[in-house]
C-alpha positions as CSV (number, residue, x, y, z in Angstrom):
1,X,-120.0,-40.3,-12.7
2,X,-119.1,-40.9,-16.8
3,X,-121.1,-37.8,-18.8
4,X,-121.3,-39.2,-22.6
5,X,-119.4,-36.2,-24.8
6,X,-120.9,-35.7,-28.4
7,X,-123.1,-38.2,-29.8
8,X,-121.1,-41.2,-27.0
9,X,-117.7,-41.2,-28.1
10,X,-116.0,-39.9,-25.4
11,X,-116.5,-39.2,-21.6
12,X,-116.4,-37.2,-19.2
13,X,-115.8,-37.1,-15.4
14,X,-115.0,-33.7,-13.4
15,X,-113.3,-36.2,-10.0
16,X,-111.9,-33.6,-7.9
17,X,-109.7,-31.5,-10.1
18,X,-109.1,-33.7,-12.5
19,X,-111.0,-34.3,-15.4
20,X,-111.2,-37.7,-16.3
21,X,-112.0,-38.5,-20.6
22,X,-112.5,-42.2,-21.1
23,X,-112.3,-42.8,-25.3
24,X,-115.5,-44.9,-26.0
25,X,-116.0,-46.4,-29.4
26,X,-115.2,-50.5,-27.7
27,X,-116.4,-51.8,-30.6
28,X,-113.9,-50.7,-33.2
29,X,-111.6,-51.1,-30.3
30,X,-111.9,-46.6,-30.4
31,X,-110.1,-46.7,-33.4
32,X,-110.3,-42.9,-34.3
33,X,-112.7,-41.1,-37.0
34,X,-113.0,-37.0,-37.5
35,X,-115.9,-36.9,-34.9
36,X,-114.2,-38.8,-32.2
37,X,-111.2,-35.9,-32.9
38,X,-114.1,-33.4,-33.0
39,X,-115.2,-35.1,-28.9
40,X,-111.9,-35.6,-27.8
41,X,-111.5,-31.6,-28.7
42,X,-114.7,-29.9,-26.7
43,X,-113.9,-32.3,-23.8
44,X,-110.3,-31.6,-23.4
45,X,-111.6,-27.5,-23.8
46,X,-114.0,-27.9,-20.8
47,X,-111.8,-30.1,-19.0
48,X,-108.9,-27.1,-19.2
49,X,-111.8,-24.9,-17.5
50,X,-112.8,-26.4,-14.6
51,X,-110.1,-28.7,-14.5
52,X,-105.6,-29.2,-13.8
53,X,-104.7,-32.4,-14.1
54,X,-106.6,-35.1,-16.4
55,X,-106.8,-38.6,-18.1
56,X,-107.3,-40.0,-20.8
57,X,-108.4,-43.8,-21.2
58,X,-110.1,-46.0,-22.7
59,X,-112.6,-47.7,-22.4
60,X,-113.3,-51.3,-23.5
61,X,-110.2,-53.6,-24.4
62,X,-108.0,-51.4,-26.3
63,X,-106.8,-47.4,-25.4
64,X,-107.0,-47.1,-28.7
65,X,-106.4,-48.9,-32.1
66,X,-105.1,-45.8,-33.8
67,X,-107.5,-44.6,-37.8
68,X,-110.8,-45.1,-38.3
69,X,-109.6,-46.9,-42.1
70,X,-113.0,-46.6,-43.4
71,X,-113.0,-43.5,-43.1
72,X,-109.7,-42.4,-44.2
73,X,-109.8,-43.9,-47.6
74,X,-112.9,-42.2,-49.7
75,X,-110.7,-39.0,-48.3
76,X,-109.5,-37.0,-51.6
77,X,-105.7,-36.6,-51.5
78,X,-106.8,-32.7,-50.0
79,X,-109.4,-34.5,-47.7
80,X,-106.6,-35.7,-45.8
81,X,-104.0,-33.6,-45.2
82,X,-107.0,-31.3,-43.4
83,X,-108.1,-34.6,-41.2
84,X,-104.1,-34.7,-40.1
85,X,-103.9,-30.9,-39.6
86,X,-107.6,-30.7,-37.6
87,X,-105.7,-33.7,-35.3
88,X,-102.3,-31.6,-35.5
89,X,-104.4,-29.1,-34.1
90,X,-106.2,-31.2,-31.8
91,X,-103.1,-33.1,-30.0
92,X,-101.8,-29.7,-29.8
93,X,-104.3,-28.9,-27.4
94,X,-103.6,-31.7,-24.7
95,X,-99.7,-31.2,-25.4
96,X,-99.6,-27.7,-25.4
97,X,-102.5,-26.8,-23.6
98,X,-103.1,-25.7,-19.7
99,X,-102.7,-28.1,-17.3
100,X,-100.5,-31.9,-17.0
101,X,-102.5,-35.1,-19.4
102,X,-101.9,-38.3,-18.3
103,X,-102.3,-40.8,-20.3
104,X,-103.3,-44.5,-18.5
105,X,-102.8,-47.4,-21.5
106,X,-104.0,-51.2,-21.6
107,X,-104.7,-53.5,-24.6
108,X,-103.9,-51.6,-28.8
109,X,-102.1,-48.5,-28.8
110,X,-101.0,-48.4,-31.7
111,X,-100.8,-45.8,-35.2
112,X,-103.2,-42.9,-34.0
113,X,-104.0,-44.1,-30.9
114,X,-100.1,-43.8,-29.9
115,X,-99.8,-40.2,-32.2
116,X,-103.0,-39.7,-28.7
117,X,-100.8,-41.0,-26.3
118,X,-97.7,-38.9,-27.1
119,X,-99.7,-35.7,-27.3
120,X,-99.7,-36.5,-22.8
121,X,-97.2,-35.6,-20.8
122,X,-96.9,-39.0,-19.2
123,X,-98.2,-41.8,-20.4
124,X,-98.9,-44.7,-17.6
125,X,-99.1,-48.9,-19.0
126,X,-100.1,-51.8,-17.6
127,X,-98.9,-55.0,-19.4
128,X,-101.8,-56.2,-21.6
129,X,-100.3,-52.7,-24.3
130,X,-99.0,-53.0,-27.7
131,X,-97.0,-51.0,-29.5
132,X,-97.1,-50.5,-32.9
133,X,-97.2,-48.1,-36.6
134,X,-98.3,-50.4,-39.3
135,X,-98.4,-47.4,-41.2
136,X,-95.9,-48.9,-43.5
137,X,-98.0,-52.9,-44.1
138,X,-101.0,-50.0,-45.2
139,X,-99.2,-47.9,-47.9
140,X,-99.6,-45.1,-45.5
141,X,-97.5,-42.9,-42.9
142,X,-97.8,-41.5,-39.4
143,X,-100.7,-38.0,-40.3
144,X,-101.8,-37.4,-36.4
145,X,-97.9,-36.5,-34.9
146,X,-96.1,-39.0,-34.8
147,X,-92.3,-38.1,-37.2
148,X,-92.5,-35.3,-34.5
149,X,-93.9,-37.1,-31.1
150,X,-93.4,-40.6,-30.8
151,X,-90.0,-39.3,-32.8
152,X,-88.4,-37.3,-30.3
153,X,-90.0,-39.6,-27.4
154,X,-88.1,-43.5,-28.7
155,X,-85.9,-42.3,-32.0
156,X,-86.7,-42.2,-35.2
157,X,-84.1,-46.0,-35.5
158,X,-86.9,-47.5,-33.1
159,X,-89.7,-45.6,-34.6
160,X,-87.9,-45.9,-38.4
161,X,-87.9,-49.9,-37.8
162,X,-91.7,-50.3,-36.3
163,X,-93.3,-48.8,-39.5
164,X,-91.0,-50.4,-41.8
165,X,-91.2,-54.0,-40.1
166,X,-94.4,-53.3,-38.2
167,X,-92.5,-54.7,-35.6
168,X,-94.5,-54.7,-32.4
169,X,-93.3,-53.4,-29.3
170,X,-94.5,-54.1,-26.2
171,X,-94.9,-52.6,-22.7
172,X,-91.7,-53.3,-21.4
173,X,-89.9,-52.8,-25.0
174,X,-92.1,-49.5,-24.7
175,X,-90.7,-48.1,-21.2
176,X,-87.0,-49.2,-22.8
177,X,-87.7,-46.6,-25.3
178,X,-89.0,-44.0,-22.8
179,X,-92.4,-44.5,-24.9
180,X,-94.0,-44.8,-21.6
181,X,-92.7,-44.0,-17.3
182,X,-94.9,-46.1,-15.8
183,X,-95.0,-50.1,-15.9
184,X,-98.0,-51.6,-14.7
185,X,-99.8,-54.9,-13.4
186,X,-102.0,-55.9,-16.2
187,X,-105.8,-53.3,-14.8
188,X,-103.4,-51.1,-12.8
189,X,-103.0,-48.1,-15.1
190,X,-106.3,-45.6,-14.4
191,X,-105.7,-46.1,-10.6
192,X,-101.9,-45.0,-11.2
193,X,-103.0,-42.1,-14.0
194,X,-104.7,-41.0,-11.3
195,X,-102.3,-40.7,-9.1
196,X,-100.0,-39.1,-11.2
197,X,-102.5,-35.9,-12.3
198,X,-103.7,-35.8,-9.1
199,X,-100.1,-35.3,-7.3
200,X,-100.2,-32.9,-10.5
201,X,-103.3,-30.7,-10.2
202,X,-101.6,-30.5,-6.2
203,X,-99.2,-27.7,-7.7
204,X,-99.0,-24.8,-8.6
205,X,-100.5,-23.6,-11.7
206,X,-97.9,-21.1,-13.1
207,X,-95.2,-24.1,-12.6
208,X,-97.3,-26.3,-14.0
209,X,-97.5,-24.7,-17.3
210,X,-93.9,-23.8,-17.4
211,X,-92.3,-27.0,-17.3
212,X,-95.8,-28.6,-19.6
213,X,-94.0,-25.5,-22.0
214,X,-90.8,-24.6,-21.7
215,X,-88.9,-28.1,-21.5
216,X,-90.3,-29.2,-24.6
217,X,-88.8,-25.9,-26.2
218,X,-86.2,-26.1,-24.4
219,X,-84.6,-29.5,-26.2
220,X,-85.1,-27.8,-29.3
221,X,-82.6,-24.8,-28.9
222,X,-79.1,-24.1,-28.3
223,X,-77.6,-24.6,-25.4
224,X,-77.3,-20.7,-23.7
225,X,-80.4,-19.7,-24.5
226,X,-82.2,-22.6,-23.7
227,X,-80.8,-21.6,-20.7
228,X,-81.4,-18.1,-20.6
229,X,-84.7,-19.0,-21.6
230,X,-84.6,-20.8,-18.0
231,X,-83.6,-18.0,-16.2
232,X,-86.4,-16.5,-16.9
233,X,-89.2,-19.2,-15.4
234,X,-87.3,-20.3,-13.1
235,X,-86.8,-16.8,-12.0
236,X,-91.0,-15.5,-13.1
237,X,-92.6,-18.6,-11.2
238,X,-90.2,-18.4,-7.8
239,X,-91.9,-14.7,-7.3
240,X,-95.3,-15.8,-7.4
241,X,-97.6,-15.4,-4.6
242,X,-98.5,-19.3,-5.1
243,X,-94.7,-19.6,-5.3
244,X,-94.3,-17.4,-1.8
245,X,-96.2,-19.0,-0.2
246,X,-95.0,-22.7,-0.7
247,X,-91.5,-22.0,-0.4
248,X,-92.8,-20.7,3.3
249,X,-94.3,-22.9,3.9
250,X,-91.1,-25.8,2.6
251,X,-88.8,-23.7,5.0
252,X,-91.5,-23.0,8.1
253,X,-91.7,-26.6,7.9
254,X,-95.4,-26.9,7.3
255,X,-95.5,-29.1,3.9
256,X,-94.0,-31.9,3.2
257,X,-90.8,-32.5,2.2
258,X,-89.6,-35.2,-0.1
259,X,-90.1,-38.4,0.2
260,X,-86.5,-39.8,-0.3
261,X,-85.3,-44.3,0.5
262,X,-82.7,-45.0,2.9
263,X,-80.1,-46.9,1.4
264,X,-79.2,-50.0,2.3
C-alpha cells in the first residue's frame, strides 16, 4: 500500500527491494514547494535505508509541472538562493545517493519537474509526456540543477532553445535528445520503470554504487584520469565477495547469460 509521507506531498511504498515514491499534489500538477522538497528528501532517505533501487512517479495527470510560482514570488533574493541550494542538495541525494533511481514520466515534465527527472539515473516516459523549460518566459532562471543536469543530457544548445523560445518537446523528441532512455505507450511508464528498477536492484550493490558515482565523474575528467579511475573501480568491484560469487556462478553456468537477439 502507498503510505502518505509528510503532510501528503508524497506517497511511499516498498515493493520488494524497490522503494516507490509518488509525487502527490495532483491538484497543483505536482508543482514543487519548499515543503514538497522536504517530503521528497525524507522519502529518499527512507528508501536508502531499506531499498536497493527506487522509482519516482507522479500521481494524477502529470509527473510534475515544476516550481510552485505562487510561493516563489514571495521570496527575497537571499531566500531564493537558499531555496535553490536546498533543491540542489535534495536532488543530489538522488543522483549521488546509495541506490539507483528510475523516474516514470507522463504528462507535464516541466521546469523543476524536468530538473527532478534529470537527477534520476534512468528516465522512462510514455507518449503523453511533454518537456519544457518556461523559465525565460517567466522572467526567471532554472534553479534546481537544470543548467548542469538537463544541459548535460540534451546539450546546452537544445536547452538554450527551450528556455529562450518556450519550445515544448514531445516524448519522441525527448528520446532523440537523450532526455529519456525508454519510450512506452500511455499508462505504461510506471510498469516499465518498476521492471528496470527491479533489474537494477538485483545487481551487486557495490557495482550499482560504482556505476552511479564513478561514471558521471569520469565524464568530467581528462581522458587518462578517467581511465585510471576506471581501473581502480574495476579492481575494487571485482574483488568483492559478492562479485567473486557471481563470476563463479556465471562460469559454472549457474546463472542466466545475456539474451542476445538473433540476426535476421
